[in-house]
Each structure stands twice: as C-alpha cells, then as structure tokens.
Residue frames as qw, qx, qy, qz and C-alpha x, y, z in Angstrom:
[[0.002, -0.886, -0.464, 0.009, 0.01, 0.00, 0.00],
 [0.395, 0.469, -0.043, 0.789, 1.51, 3.33, -0.98],
 [0.347, -0.568, -0.479, 0.573, 1.90, 5.59, 2.03],
 [0.144, 0.735, 0.278, 0.602, 0.61, 9.12, 1.86],
 [0.392, -0.293, -0.416, 0.766, 1.45, 12.13, 3.93],
 [0.198, 0.654, 0.676, 0.277, -1.22, 14.51, 2.54],
 [0.053, -0.622, -0.171, 0.762, -0.84, 18.28, 2.11],
 [0.619, 0.701, 0.334, -0.119, -1.91, 17.91, -1.50],
 [0.120, 0.803, -0.500, -0.301, 1.59, 18.57, -2.72],
 [0.978, 0.204, 0.045, -0.003, 3.27, 16.04, -4.94],
 [0.546, -0.543, 0.505, 0.389, 6.77, 14.75, -4.94],
 [0.487, 0.689, -0.310, -0.438, 8.17, 15.30, -8.39],
 [0.050, 0.448, -0.883, -0.130, 10.18, 12.10, -8.29],
 [0.010, -0.100, -0.995, -0.002, 7.59, 9.47, -7.32],
 [0.361, -0.323, -0.379, -0.788, 4.30, 11.44, -7.45],
 [0.408, -0.381, -0.784, 0.272, 3.45, 10.32, -3.90],
 [0.247, -0.807, -0.229, -0.485, 0.97, 12.65, -2.24],
 [0.356, 0.106, -0.577, 0.727, 2.32, 14.41, 0.82],
 [0.432, -0.688, -0.462, -0.355, -0.29, 14.82, 3.73],
 [0.092, -0.597, 0.420, -0.678, 0.02, 16.94, 6.86],
 [0.653, -0.285, 0.479, -0.513, -2.17, 14.67, 8.97],
 [0.249, 0.228, -0.925, -0.175, -1.37, 10.98, 8.74],
 [0.731, -0.059, 0.247, -0.634, -4.58, 8.96, 8.88],
 [0.107, 0.217, -0.963, -0.119, -4.31, 5.18, 9.10],
 [0.790, -0.100, -0.113, -0.594, -7.30, 2.87, 8.59],
 [0.097, -0.273, 0.935, -0.203, -7.18, -0.29, 10.73],
 [0.769, -0.002, -0.263, -0.583, -9.43, -3.19, 9.81],
 [0.391, -0.277, 0.847, -0.230, -9.55, -6.14, 12.20],
 [0.725, 0.235, -0.368, -0.532, -10.57, -9.24, 10.27],
 [0.394, -0.215, 0.884, -0.130, -11.28, -12.88, 11.01],
 [0.352, 0.248, 0.878, 0.209, -12.33, -15.13, 8.10],
 [0.325, 0.735, 0.230, -0.548, -13.53, -12.23, 5.91],
 [0.414, -0.092, 0.677, 0.602, -12.20, -13.60, 2.59],
 [0.289, 0.609, 0.687, 0.271, -15.44, -12.78, 0.78],
 [0.001, -0.950, -0.313, -0.018, -15.59, -9.17, 1.84],
 [0.516, -0.651, 0.067, 0.552, -12.15, -7.83, 2.75],
 [0.456, 0.096, 0.452, 0.761, -10.97, -7.09, -0.79],
 [0.026, 0.733, 0.498, 0.462, -14.06, -5.01, -1.51],
 [0.414, -0.862, -0.221, 0.190, -13.70, -3.14, 1.79],
 [0.552, -0.422, 0.216, 0.686, -10.05, -2.28, 1.19],
 [0.331, 0.288, 0.513, 0.738, -10.68, -1.18, -2.42],
 [0.087, -0.811, -0.507, -0.280, -13.53, 1.05, -1.24],
 [0.454, -0.677, -0.161, 0.557, -11.32, 3.11, 1.06],
 [0.367, 0.911, 0.070, 0.175, -10.85, 6.57, -0.53],
 [0.817, -0.155, -0.074, 0.550, -7.04, 6.66, -0.46],
 [0.295, 0.749, 0.039, 0.593, -6.63, 10.37, -1.27],
 [0.303, -0.785, 0.231, -0.488, -6.59, 11.32, 2.43],
 [0.921, -0.374, 0.077, -0.076, -5.35, 8.04, 3.84],
 [0.128, -0.756, 0.640, 0.046, -1.76, 7.37, 4.91],
 [0.227, 0.236, -0.932, -0.155, -2.14, 3.59, 4.85],
 [0.825, -0.189, -0.111, -0.521, -4.61, 0.77, 5.23],
 [0.003, 0.358, -0.901, 0.245, -3.73, -1.96, 7.74],
 [0.834, -0.168, -0.314, -0.422, -5.67, -5.24, 7.85],
 [0.258, -0.456, 0.780, -0.343, -5.11, -7.25, 11.02],
 [0.732, 0.001, -0.611, -0.301, -5.63, -10.92, 10.31],
 [0.463, -0.469, 0.527, -0.536, -6.78, -12.33, 13.64],
 [0.394, -0.181, 0.896, -0.098, -6.10, -16.04, 13.01],
 [0.711, 0.384, -0.054, -0.586, -8.16, -16.46, 9.86],
 [0.621, -0.109, 0.767, 0.116, -8.33, -19.94, 8.34],
 [0.635, 0.652, 0.410, 0.060, -9.37, -18.71, 4.88],
 [0.604, 0.322, 0.203, 0.700, -7.82, -16.37, 2.31],
 [0.143, -0.946, -0.263, 0.127, -8.45, -13.13, 4.20],
 [0.433, -0.656, 0.271, 0.556, -4.78, -12.11, 4.30],
 [0.462, 0.083, 0.620, 0.629, -4.21, -12.86, 0.63],
 [0.169, 0.749, 0.557, 0.316, -7.28, -10.91, -0.53],
 [0.244, -0.927, -0.126, 0.255, -6.43, -7.94, 1.67],
 [0.474, -0.469, 0.406, 0.625, -2.87, -7.86, 0.33],
 [0.391, 0.318, 0.662, 0.555, -4.04, -8.12, -3.26],
 [0.034, 0.879, 0.452, 0.149, -6.39, -5.17, -2.68],
 [0.326, 0.686, -0.139, 0.635, -3.47, -3.05, -1.51],
 [0.570, -0.783, 0.046, -0.244, -3.54, -3.27, 2.28],
 [0.202, 0.508, -0.764, 0.344, -0.60, -3.85, 4.59],
 [0.850, -0.311, -0.338, -0.259, -1.42, -7.10, 6.36],
 [0.010, -0.490, 0.749, -0.446, -0.21, -7.90, 9.85],
 [0.681, -0.193, -0.690, -0.151, -0.96, -11.02, 11.82],
 [0.332, -0.440, 0.522, -0.651, -2.26, -11.22, 15.40],
 [0.465, -0.013, -0.880, -0.095, -2.53, -14.87, 16.50],
 [0.006, 0.157, 0.753, -0.639, -4.04, -14.10, 19.88],
 [0.071, -0.549, -0.751, -0.359, -7.82, -14.39, 19.51],
 [0.164, -0.690, -0.498, 0.499, -10.07, -11.50, 20.33],
 [0.287, 0.855, 0.296, 0.315, -11.37, -8.31, 18.74],
 [0.294, -0.945, 0.115, 0.083, -9.45, -6.18, 21.21],
 [0.713, -0.323, 0.438, 0.443, -6.23, -8.10, 20.50],
 [0.561, 0.471, 0.470, 0.492, -6.63, -7.32, 16.79],
 [0.040, 0.962, 0.177, 0.205, -7.43, -3.64, 17.43],
 [0.499, -0.804, 0.228, 0.232, -4.42, -3.25, 19.70],
 [0.703, -0.080, 0.483, 0.516, -2.11, -4.90, 17.21],
 [0.400, 0.705, 0.393, 0.434, -3.40, -2.55, 14.55],
 [0.190, -0.981, -0.023, -0.029, -2.82, 0.46, 16.77],
 [0.638, -0.555, 0.369, 0.386, 0.77, -0.63, 17.37],
 [0.630, 0.233, 0.515, 0.533, 1.34, -1.11, 13.66],
 [0.200, 0.797, 0.325, 0.468, -0.07, 2.39, 13.03],
 [0.535, -0.609, -0.264, 0.523, 1.98, 4.03, 15.76],
 [0.329, -0.163, 0.185, 0.912, 3.37, 6.69, 13.40],
 [0.021, -0.597, -0.589, -0.544, -0.10, 7.80, 12.33],
 [0.103, -0.193, 0.257, -0.941, -1.75, 10.92, 13.77],
 [0.660, 0.005, 0.239, -0.712, -5.28, 9.50, 13.62],
 [0.054, -0.035, 0.991, 0.120, -6.46, 5.90, 13.59],
 [0.653, 0.068, -0.048, -0.753, -9.81, 4.98, 12.07],
 [0.266, -0.048, 0.959, -0.082, -11.27, 1.57, 12.86],
 [0.693, 0.195, -0.098, -0.687, -13.86, -0.08, 10.66],
 [0.777, -0.070, 0.607, -0.149, -15.08, -3.64, 10.19],
 [0.043, -0.381, 0.768, 0.512, -13.90, -5.91, 7.41],
 [0.344, 0.290, 0.893, -0.032, -17.30, -7.43, 6.60],
 [0.084, 0.321, 0.523, 0.785, -18.55, -4.55, 4.39],
 [0.200, -0.735, -0.637, 0.116, -21.16, -3.38, 6.96],
 [0.195, -0.749, -0.036, 0.632, -19.33, -0.08, 7.48],
 [0.586, 0.755, 0.229, 0.183, -19.16, 2.19, 4.42],
 [0.646, -0.210, 0.069, 0.731, -15.57, 3.35, 3.80],
 [0.232, 0.582, 0.309, 0.715, -16.84, 6.31, 1.77],
 [0.378, -0.859, -0.212, -0.273, -17.86, 7.87, 5.10],
 [0.737, -0.108, -0.298, 0.597, -14.32, 7.84, 6.51],
 [0.203, 0.328, -0.080, 0.919, -14.03, 11.64, 6.43],
 [0.509, -0.606, -0.249, -0.559, -17.37, 11.97, 8.24],
 [0.844, -0.445, -0.271, 0.122, -15.90, 9.89, 11.05],
 [0.699, -0.162, -0.137, 0.683, -12.37, 11.27, 11.30],
 [0.193, 0.682, 0.190, 0.679, -13.26, 14.86, 10.38],
 [0.441, -0.853, -0.077, -0.268, -14.17, 16.10, 13.88],
 [0.813, -0.441, 0.079, 0.373, -10.93, 14.62, 15.29],
 [0.620, 0.262, 0.195, 0.713, -8.83, 16.13, 12.55],
 [0.026, 0.710, 0.170, 0.683, -10.49, 19.52, 13.05],
 [0.242, 0.072, -0.637, 0.728, -9.96, 19.26, 16.84],
 [0.512, -0.322, -0.070, -0.793, -13.70, 19.31, 17.56],
 [0.912, -0.301, 0.029, -0.277, -13.62, 15.91, 19.21],
 [0.200, -0.612, 0.765, -0.029, -11.13, 13.45, 20.70],
 [0.244, 0.030, 0.967, 0.072, -13.09, 10.29, 19.94],
 [0.549, 0.224, -0.153, -0.790, -15.76, 9.95, 17.26],
 [0.355, 0.062, 0.931, -0.052, -18.07, 6.97, 16.97],
 [0.286, -0.030, -0.593, -0.752, -20.18, 6.28, 13.92],
 [0.446, 0.111, 0.633, -0.622, -23.83, 5.95, 14.97],
 [0.048, -0.144, -0.898, -0.413, -25.78, 3.29, 13.12],
 [0.007, 0.570, 0.749, -0.337, -28.83, 4.19, 15.14],
 [0.098, 0.737, 0.141, -0.654, -28.90, 7.79, 13.93],
 [0.040, 0.401, -0.610, -0.682, -27.83, 6.99, 10.37],
 [0.747, 0.241, -0.274, -0.556, -29.35, 4.97, 7.55],
 [0.474, -0.254, 0.832, -0.139, -29.74, 1.32, 8.54],
 [0.445, 0.193, -0.690, -0.537, -30.14, -1.06, 5.63],
 [0.852, -0.172, 0.034, -0.494, -32.91, -3.59, 6.13],
 [0.987, -0.034, -0.148, 0.049, -31.55, -6.73, 7.78],
 [0.452, 0.621, -0.437, 0.467, -28.22, -5.09, 8.63],
 [0.015, 0.302, -0.677, 0.671, -28.73, -5.09, 12.37],
 [0.401, -0.390, -0.822, -0.104, -31.08, -7.46, 14.27],
 [0.392, -0.771, -0.222, -0.450, -33.55, -6.13, 16.77],
 [0.778, -0.562, -0.155, 0.236, -31.64, -7.43, 19.79],
 [0.626, 0.092, 0.017, 0.774, -28.53, -5.66, 18.45],
 [0.003, 0.612, 0.166, 0.773, -30.32, -2.31, 18.14],
 [0.611, -0.720, -0.214, -0.248, -31.89, -2.69, 21.57],
 [0.820, -0.335, -0.142, 0.441, -28.63, -3.71, 23.22],
 [0.466, 0.267, 0.029, 0.843, -26.75, -0.78, 21.72],
 [0.215, -0.706, -0.186, -0.649, -29.40, 1.66, 22.92],
 [0.749, -0.634, -0.192, -0.011, -29.26, 0.25, 26.44],
 [0.764, -0.144, -0.064, 0.626, -25.46, 0.39, 26.55],
 [0.251, 0.476, 0.101, 0.837, -25.38, 3.93, 25.19],
 [0.447, -0.744, -0.185, -0.460, -27.90, 4.96, 27.83],
 [0.834, -0.469, -0.164, 0.241, -25.86, 3.25, 30.55],
 [0.628, 0.084, -0.014, 0.773, -22.69, 5.08, 29.46],
 [0.021, -0.635, -0.130, -0.761, -24.52, 8.40, 29.48],
 [0.632, -0.705, -0.177, -0.269, -25.87, 7.79, 32.99],
 [0.853, -0.394, -0.063, 0.335, -22.64, 6.44, 34.52],
 [0.623, -0.186, 0.173, 0.740, -20.04, 8.46, 32.70],
 [0.153, 0.787, 0.107, -0.588, -21.80, 11.30, 30.90],
 [0.274, -0.160, 0.702, 0.637, -20.77, 10.00, 27.50],
 [0.504, 0.533, 0.196, -0.651, -23.14, 11.61, 25.00],
 [0.050, 0.240, -0.839, -0.486, -23.25, 8.84, 22.41],
 [0.750, 0.147, 0.077, -0.640, -26.08, 7.04, 20.64],
 [0.954, 0.218, -0.190, -0.080, -24.27, 3.88, 19.57],
 [0.572, -0.638, 0.502, 0.119, -21.26, 1.80, 20.55],
 [0.882, 0.470, 0.047, -0.008, -20.26, 0.71, 17.01],
 [0.816, -0.198, 0.240, 0.486, -16.85, -0.21, 15.67],
 [0.465, 0.614, 0.216, 0.599, -16.53, 2.55, 13.03],
 [0.394, -0.892, -0.128, 0.180, -14.62, 5.15, 15.03],
 [0.556, 0.599, -0.179, 0.548, -11.68, 7.58, 14.94],
 [0.584, -0.796, -0.013, 0.156, -9.19, 8.63, 17.62],
 [0.209, 0.851, -0.473, 0.095, -5.77, 10.22, 17.71],
 [0.814, 0.149, -0.524, 0.203, -3.01, 7.59, 17.99],
 [0.210, 0.338, -0.563, 0.725, -1.45, 9.39, 20.94],
 [0.555, -0.295, 0.206, -0.750, -4.81, 9.60, 22.72],
 [0.925, -0.040, -0.290, -0.244, -5.46, 5.88, 22.23],
 [0.627, 0.254, -0.599, 0.429, -2.05, 5.00, 23.58],
 [0.075, -0.353, 0.470, -0.806, -2.78, 7.05, 26.70],
 [0.746, -0.269, -0.048, -0.607, -5.95, 5.06, 27.42],
 [0.099, -0.380, 0.897, -0.201, -3.90, 1.95, 28.23],
 [0.785, 0.016, -0.234, -0.573, -6.44, -0.44, 26.78],
 [0.297, -0.337, 0.858, -0.249, -6.85, -3.76, 28.59],
 [0.755, 0.226, 0.479, -0.387, -9.94, -5.50, 27.16],
 [0.070, -0.386, 0.776, 0.494, -8.73, -7.92, 24.48],
 [0.192, 0.308, 0.916, 0.170, -12.05, -9.36, 23.51],
 [0.026, 0.673, 0.613, 0.413, -15.56, -7.92, 23.06],
 [0.325, -0.804, -0.359, 0.346, -15.08, -5.29, 25.75],
 [0.496, -0.029, 0.185, 0.848, -12.67, -3.14, 23.72],
 [0.048, 0.565, 0.390, 0.726, -15.25, -0.73, 22.17],
 [0.466, -0.804, -0.329, -0.169, -16.90, 0.03, 25.53],
 [0.692, -0.438, -0.101, 0.565, -13.59, 0.29, 27.39],
 [0.405, 0.232, 0.193, 0.863, -12.45, 2.98, 24.97],
 [0.200, -0.701, -0.320, -0.605, -15.56, 5.10, 25.64],
 [0.666, -0.687, -0.278, 0.088, -15.42, 4.58, 29.42],
 [0.674, -0.293, -0.021, 0.678, -11.76, 5.54, 29.70],
 [0.240, 0.396, 0.253, 0.850, -12.16, 8.51, 27.34],
 [0.365, -0.759, -0.331, -0.425, -15.10, 9.75, 29.44],
 [0.719, -0.580, -0.219, 0.315, -13.12, 9.28, 32.68],
 [0.551, -0.108, 0.091, 0.823, -10.40, 11.48, 31.23],
 [0.122, 0.744, 0.243, -0.611, -12.88, 14.17, 30.23],
 [0.227, -0.114, 0.634, 0.730, -12.22, 13.70, 26.53],
 [0.486, 0.365, 0.009, -0.794, -14.68, 15.02, 23.98],
 [0.310, 0.093, 0.934, 0.151, -16.73, 12.10, 22.63],
 [0.426, 0.381, -0.073, -0.817, -19.00, 12.61, 19.66],
 [0.563, 0.282, 0.775, 0.041, -21.46, 10.45, 17.66],
 [0.237, 0.411, -0.369, -0.799, -21.90, 11.04, 13.92],
 [0.818, 0.298, 0.310, -0.382, -24.60, 9.41, 11.76],
 [0.042, -0.406, 0.808, 0.425, -23.32, 6.71, 9.40],
 [0.801, 0.179, -0.287, -0.495, -24.86, 4.31, 6.93],
 [0.398, -0.337, 0.843, -0.134, -24.79, 0.68, 7.97],
 [0.640, 0.293, -0.497, -0.507, -25.18, -2.18, 5.46],
 [0.972, -0.134, 0.113, -0.156, -25.84, -5.90, 5.59],
 [0.302, -0.648, 0.672, 0.195, -22.55, -7.67, 6.09],
 [0.717, 0.376, -0.533, -0.246, -21.12, -10.25, 3.75],
 [0.488, 0.125, -0.827, 0.248, -21.00, -13.65, 5.44],
 [0.621, -0.588, -0.513, -0.074, -22.11, -14.67, 8.91],
 [0.172, -0.817, 0.264, -0.483, -21.60, -12.40, 11.92],
 [0.549, 0.122, -0.728, 0.393, -19.20, -13.67, 14.57],
 [0.078, -0.073, 0.528, -0.843, -21.14, -11.73, 17.19],
 [0.579, 0.125, 0.264, -0.761, -24.89, -11.46, 16.63],
 [0.687, 0.261, -0.528, -0.426, -24.80, -14.45, 14.23],
 [0.581, 0.013, -0.795, 0.174, -23.97, -16.93, 17.02],
 [0.639, -0.684, -0.319, -0.147, -25.44, -17.58, 20.44],
 [0.744, -0.317, -0.170, 0.564, -21.98, -17.61, 22.06],
 [0.349, 0.266, 0.095, 0.894, -21.00, -14.33, 20.39],
 [0.295, -0.671, -0.298, -0.611, -24.23, -12.65, 21.46],
 [0.724, -0.630, -0.272, 0.063, -23.90, -13.79, 25.11],
 [0.688, -0.189, -0.084, 0.696, -20.23, -12.81, 25.39],
 [0.185, 0.431, 0.172, 0.866, -20.78, -9.44, 23.77],
 [0.450, -0.722, -0.299, -0.432, -23.71, -8.68, 26.08],
 [0.764, -0.503, -0.257, 0.312, -21.67, -9.71, 29.12],
 [0.569, -0.050, -0.005, 0.821, -18.72, -7.52, 28.28],
 [0.022, 0.572, 0.279, 0.771, -20.85, -4.57, 27.22],
 [0.540, -0.749, -0.205, -0.327, -22.42, -4.49, 30.67],
 [0.831, -0.377, -0.167, 0.374, -19.43, -5.74, 32.70],
 [0.568, 0.221, -0.026, 0.793, -16.88, -3.17, 31.50],
 [0.109, -0.683, -0.079, -0.718, -18.84, 0.00, 32.38],
 [0.715, -0.660, -0.103, -0.205, -19.49, -1.33, 35.87],
 [0.862, -0.085, -0.158, 0.475, -15.90, -2.55, 36.32],
 [0.435, 0.326, -0.085, 0.835, -14.36, 0.86, 35.84],
 [0.378, -0.775, -0.144, -0.486, -16.77, 2.49, 38.30],
 [0.775, -0.626, 0.086, -0.014, -14.89, 0.71, 41.08],
 [0.836, -0.031, 0.115, 0.535, -11.41, 0.58, 39.53],
 [0.143, -0.830, 0.088, 0.531, -9.26, 3.71, 39.73],
 [0.703, 0.410, 0.351, 0.463, -8.18, 4.92, 36.31]]
C-alpha cells in the first residue's frame, strides 16, 4: 500500500501525495475472505496514509485478498477483537489518527471523512459512527442488536456522561490519545472500554450518523449464540468494572 502524507503537494520524483495529517485505517478481520478485498478497495485513499488489515487467526484467504487489494497485512494470532485492534494500533503508531472499521462490508468506507473529520479539526477526541442515527439497511442489524446498543449507550450516558447514541466499531481517535488510554480488554469489551476511559479522562466524545449495510458472510457476534452472550456480558461488565477501579 503506498503511504501518503497529505498536504496535496506532490513529490516530483515518485508522485506520492504528501499529507500533513497521517490517517491510518485499521481493519480487524477474522475469516472475511469474501468481503475484505471489496472493503479495502472502497477506502478513498486520497486522504489516507495507509490501510492496515489485522488478520486475527483467519483460516481462509483473508490475508491474501487484503494484500491483493493493496492493504498492509499484519498477523495477530491471539484471539479477540481487542487483540486485533491493539495490534493494529501498534502497527499504526506513526499515524496521527487511527480509524477503525469492520472488514465485513457493513461499514461504508466512503464515510471515513465523516468519522475522522471532527478529530482532525480538533472538535472531538473520539468519534463513533452511529448506526442508530444513520441509515440502517434492512436486515443489517437485528432487533436485539439495536436494543442492546441503545441500552449500553444509555448506561454510558448515565454512569459516565458519554453523550453517544451507539457503541459501534466505526470510530476515529488520535493515535497518541489511544495510547494514553492503556487499553486492557482484548475481546468484546474493547469498544466500551475505549468510551469509558475517554469519558473518565474528560475527553470530547462525539457520535456522527453513518450508513450501515448488511454484512457479507455470517456475523461472529450477533450471528452466534456464544457471540451474542459474550458481547452482552462484556458490554455491561466493562462500564461497571471501571466504576470501582481507579483509572
């Protein structure tokens, strides 16, 4: 993947764009062979420094398809969504802003600037794409998923004052800010932990409406009983845990 440093100037020797703000897109992926190539190719690279796909122990051709599409592929053998996200953050350590999105095509990469814009413009420290406030494609999110997200968002507002409407994975944060949060949840608790710790530090958290589409393939979370139970547990456990744990 060609790296970009973007101030819209061009190097006369290699025609590589030079950008002031380095924005890296991190895509955690586990067995997303069918979708990952399309997702990577849909990323509007004009403003993007690099695209990193974190293969989290896939047993299919996820890594190959991501590489063919132009992404830098790294491997994280330790299972867990949080493990993959942390590995991606470490790989993108020289970026100014990290944008996370899913590799199953449910998130729309054309909305990247909508998500990272407030962080880049210093209007927010953490931005989360809200599927609830955006356009939700029919069948993209089951009822229990919508209900659970509303309950968790309400809980985070009540306990921590986080004014969000969704706890989705499409989000943007400065690399330095993320490093300072000292993330610990290596499984399904990662998205909630980020919000909780950001709120505890008094960071500016913002929700922006996004479009959300039906994923390609079967969901590892809402598509399985185990995934649904574990996600629900961590979504409720993490906000309560940090109420009693100094941070």
